[in-house]
C-alpha positions as CSV (number, residue, x, y, z in Angstrom):
1,X,-29.5,-18.1,-2.0
2,X,-30.0,-18.0,-5.7
3,X,-27.3,-16.4,-7.8
4,X,-28.8,-14.0,-10.4
5,X,-27.2,-12.6,-13.4
6,X,-27.0,-9.2,-11.8
7,X,-25.2,-10.6,-8.7
8,X,-22.7,-12.4,-11.0
9,X,-22.0,-9.1,-12.8
10,X,-21.5,-7.2,-9.6
11,X,-19.2,-9.9,-8.2
12,X,-17.1,-9.8,-11.4
13,X,-16.8,-6.0,-11.3
14,X,-15.8,-6.1,-7.7
15,X,-13.2,-8.8,-8.3
16,X,-11.8,-6.7,-11.2
17,X,-11.6,-3.7,-9.0
18,X,-9.8,-5.6,-6.2
19,X,-7.2,-7.0,-8.6
20,X,-6.5,-3.5,-10.1
21,X,-6.1,-1.9,-6.7
22,X,-2.6,-3.2,-5.9
23,X,-1.4,-2.0,-9.3
24,X,-2.6,1.5,-8.4
25,X,-1.0,1.4,-5.0
26,X,2.4,0.2,-6.3
27,X,2.2,2.7,-9.1
28,X,1.7,5.5,-6.6
29,X,4.8,4.4,-4.7
30,X,6.9,4.1,-7.9
31,X,5.7,7.6,-8.9
32,X,6.8,9.1,-5.5
33,X,10.2,7.4,-5.8
34,X,10.7,8.7,-9.4
35,X,9.7,12.2,-8.3
36,X,12.2,12.2,-5.4
37,X,15.1,10.7,-7.4
38,X,14.4,12.4,-10.7
39,X,14.5,9.0,-12.4
40,X,18.1,8.3,-11.2
41,X,19.2,4.8,-10.2
42,X,18.8,3.8,-6.5
43,X,21.4,1.6,-5.0
44,X,22.3,0.2,-1.6
45,X,24.6,1.8,0.9
46,X,24.8,4.6,3.5
47,X,21.2,4.4,5.0
48,X,19.8,2.5,7.9
49,X,16.1,1.9,8.4
50,X,15.0,0.5,11.8
51,X,11.4,-0.8,12.0
52,X,9.8,-3.6,14.0
53,X,9.3,-6.9,12.3
54,X,5.8,-7.3,13.9
55,X,3.6,-4.3,14.8
56,X,0.7,-5.1,17.2
57,X,-1.2,-2.0,16.1
58,X,-0.8,-0.2,12.7
59,X,-1.8,3.1,14.2
60,X,1.6,3.7,15.8
61,X,4.6,1.9,14.3
62,X,7.9,3.4,15.4
63,X,10.6,3.8,12.8
64,X,14.1,5.3,12.7
65,X,16.2,6.3,9.7
66,X,19.8,7.4,9.7
67,X,22.6,8.1,7.3
68,X,26.1,9.6,7.6
69,X,26.0,11.6,4.4
70,X,22.4,12.2,3.5
71,X,21.0,15.6,2.6
72,X,17.4,14.3,2.4
73,X,15.7,11.1,3.5
74,X,12.2,10.1,2.2
75,X,10.1,7.4,3.9
76,X,7.4,5.5,2.1
77,X,4.8,3.0,3.2
78,X,4.1,1.2,-0.1
79,X,0.9,-0.5,1.0
80,X,-0.8,2.7,2.3
81,X,-3.4,4.6,0.2
82,X,-0.9,7.5,0.2
83,X,2.6,6.0,0.3
84,X,4.6,9.1,1.1
85,X,5.1,9.3,4.9
86,X,7.8,11.9,5.6
87,X,10.8,13.7,4.1
88,X,13.6,14.8,6.3
89,X,16.1,17.4,5.1
90,X,19.5,18.0,6.6
91,X,21.9,20.9,6.2
92,X,25.7,20.8,5.9
93,X,26.1,21.6,9.6
94,X,23.7,18.9,10.9
95,X,25.4,17.1,13.8
96,X,23.2,14.0,13.4
97,X,21.4,12.9,10.3
98,X,18.9,10.7,12.1
99,X,15.2,10.9,12.5
100,X,12.7,8.8,14.4
101,X,8.9,9.0,14.3
102,X,5.8,6.9,14.5
103,X,3.9,6.1,11.3
104,X,0.5,4.6,10.5
105,X,0.4,1.4,8.4
106,X,-2.8,0.0,6.7
107,X,-1.5,-3.5,7.0
108,X,1.5,-5.8,6.4
109,X,3.7,-4.0,3.9
110,X,7.2,-2.8,3.0
111,X,8.5,0.5,4.5
112,X,11.1,2.1,2.2
113,X,13.6,4.8,3.1
114,X,15.5,6.5,0.2
115,X,18.3,8.9,0.9
116,X,19.8,11.5,-1.4
117,X,23.5,11.6,-0.5
118,X,25.9,14.6,-0.6
119,X,27.4,13.4,-3.9
120,X,23.9,13.4,-5.6
121,X,23.5,9.6,-5.6
122,X,20.5,7.8,-4.1
123,X,20.4,4.7,-1.8
124,X,17.6,2.9,-0.2
125,X,16.7,0.5,2.6
126,X,13.6,-1.6,3.0
127,X,11.9,-3.3,5.9
128,X,8.8,-5.5,5.9
129,X,6.5,-4.8,8.8
130,X,3.8,-7.4,9.7
131,X,0.8,-5.6,11.1
132,X,-1.8,-7.5,13.2
133,X,-4.3,-4.6,13.4
134,X,-4.4,-2.1,10.5
135,X,-4.1,1.6,11.2
136,X,-5.7,3.1,8.1
137,X,-9.3,2.2,8.5
138,X,-8.7,-1.6,8.8
């Protein structure tokens, strides 16, 4: 196969696009976090995220989030094309502030849970999930 000038240009454009793609994905996750927190600092504390270390199939990855004092919990999959997965809201009379669901992951990535606590502060928990078969078209 002979490499032509046109092929070289197309490969260069493709390589540029692929390097810019992770910046867009991480920017979408950061924007979702900033919108949820209103730009407030996010610390560590009263939130627990349970996710498998290795997921055989990215189509159904079970997760569970819990907090004793959360009023809202947002779950993000930072490597997905659309990072926002779910937001759970709890009232003052909630007996249990726990939620479990199955999410779809495009590939190996971080899953982040951010909780807004009763005092207005924000805390987060992160778990890396290694996916052997992607769930978002991969």
